[in-house]
Phi, psi and omega in degrees: 000328176296314182294325178293322179295317182293325177292318177299320183291317184297314179294321177294318177293323181292323175296319179298315180298317179297317183298312181295321183289322177299315181290327176297318179291321183291321177244056186300321187282348179251358183283145178244189185297323185296313182288337178275335186276321182305313177298327178297316177296326177296312176302316177297325177290326176297313181296321180297316181294324180292319174295323179297315184294328178289332178298319187063191178118162183285339183258031178305317180300318180294316179297328175297321177294322179292323176299307180301319178290337174293334177271324185293317185302311176297323181292325177298319181294318183292330181265001184268142178269356185280341194236146176281164184300316180304316181293315178299327180301317181300311183294322177301314181296315184298318182288324174301312181293321180292327181292318180295311180299315179296317175300319179292329176294316180299315182294324177293324171297314182302322181265020172062027172275337178220165179253149184291132181293160178296159182298329179299330178288319174299315181297319180290326176297309179304312181295327178299313178299314183297314175302320178300312179303314181293311182297323177295319176306309185296322178298310178298326180286326181288325177295330173289313188292326184292339172273098183298319181294324179293321181292319179296321183290327188249019188278045184268169179301315181297318174305314179290328179290322179300313180296318179299322178290322178294321176302318180300315179297322178298313181294328178295323182297309179299318181300315182304314183292311182298317179293318179306311182290326179291313182294321174295325178286326175294318187275341180081007180210158179258007178249180178104186184300319183297320179297315180305311181296316183287331172295317180299320179296320183292320181286335178293325177295318176299313182295318179301317179290326174295324180294324177299325180283315184302313183256002181047049185241176181248316191272342177071303186253008184229057184298321180296314176290322177300315181300316183296316181299306181301315181291325175294328178287321180294330181294333182254005181284141177272122184274158179255157177284132184299139177228094187291347178284349184242009183290131177278158181295323180292329176294324177297317178297315176300316183295321181294322176293320176297315183293321174299317177295319181288321179287323184277307187268348180046054180292345182290347175288345174278115184296344182259005180308134176229170180288339175290330177290326178287319180305323182295331181265319186279347177059062172205185176258173189291325180297318184294315180301311183300311182296321182292318179290326175297314184294323186269334183234349183079003186249159169270181189296318179299313179301320184295317181293317179292335174297315181289330175295316178298312182299322176295318178301323181291317180290328181291320181288329182289329179274337181219073183296352176283348182291145179272167183297318180297329177288320177296317179296320180296311181296336188261358176104001181276143178281343181204156180294330180292315177290331172296314177300314180296318179295314186294318178296320182300320184264333186248351176076014182201164181278155183302327180298321179291319179294320178296320181293322179288318179295319177302322180293325179292320179296321179291325177290328179295321182293329183284000000 
C-alpha cells in the first residue's frame, strides 16, 4: 500500500511538472521567475519522495505528508498575494534547504549510516509545518488589514475572493493533517486504505496549487465563472490618468511583455479574448496587467484590446480595400459591426465607413 501511495504521488507531481515545463518552453520569452521556480520544486519533491521510499520504515505515510508539504509551502507563497517577493524568497530558501537536508537524511538511513527517527518525530514535524502555514497566512492577512487605506483601495469583490481562496488552501492543509492524525490514532496504524486516501487528497492540493501557477487562476476548476467575475469587474472599473513619473519597474516589465505578446502573436484577433487568456501567457495576475496597461496608456483592458483591433483593421483595409465594413470587423476580432463602429470612433474620431471612403479615395488618386 505504501508503494502504491508513493507511485500516485510521483506520477501526479511528474504530470504537473511536465505541464508547467512545456508551457515555459512554449512561451520562453514571457516566462518569469515564478513559473520557472515551481517546476523545480515539483522535481525536488519527486526526488525527495524517491529517497524516502528507499529509506523505508513504518511511518512512511507520515513522512510522505512531510515531503509533500515541503513542496506545497513554497508554491503557496509563490501564488499568494499576501507577501512581497523578498519575503517569499526567504521561505523558498528555507524550504529548499529543508528539502535537501531531508533527502540527505533519507539516503543516510537507506545506507544504514543513520537510524530512522521515531514516528512521533514525523507526526510533530508534519503538525509544525501545517501550523506554520496557517500562522503565516493569518499574519499576512493581519498585515493587509491593518493598512486601512490599502484595504479601501483594494476592497473589490475579486480582492475578497482571492483572500478567501488563499484561506481555504491553508485550511485544507490543516484539515489534511488533523484528519490524518485522527484516523491513524483511531486505527492504530499509519498505513492502509485511510492513509492512501488522505495522501491522494494531499497530493491533489499540491497539483491544484501548481495548476494555479500554470493557468494563473484562482478557482482552478471554475475557469468560466472566474472569467465572468473578472470581466464584469473590469467593465465597471474606473481607470486612472497615466503618471509616468510614478510608474514602478515591475509594471514596466509587465507592459512590455503584454505588448510583445500582442504584437507577435496577435491574440486580439480572437473575438473571445479576455484578460484571463493574457494572464495565462504573460505569467502574472489580472490586477497587475490592468494597472500596467492603465499607467502606460490610460486605457482599461477592453480599450487596449480594441485599439489593437482598430489599428489592425486599418492596415487590413489598406492592403485589401475591397473589404466591406462587416468583413473588417470580423477579421479584426470584433463580434459585431456596432462594437467596431464604437471602438473606431473612440480612437479615430469618426466611424469606419467615413475613414474607408476617404482612404479609398487616396488609393484611387495614387493609381492615377
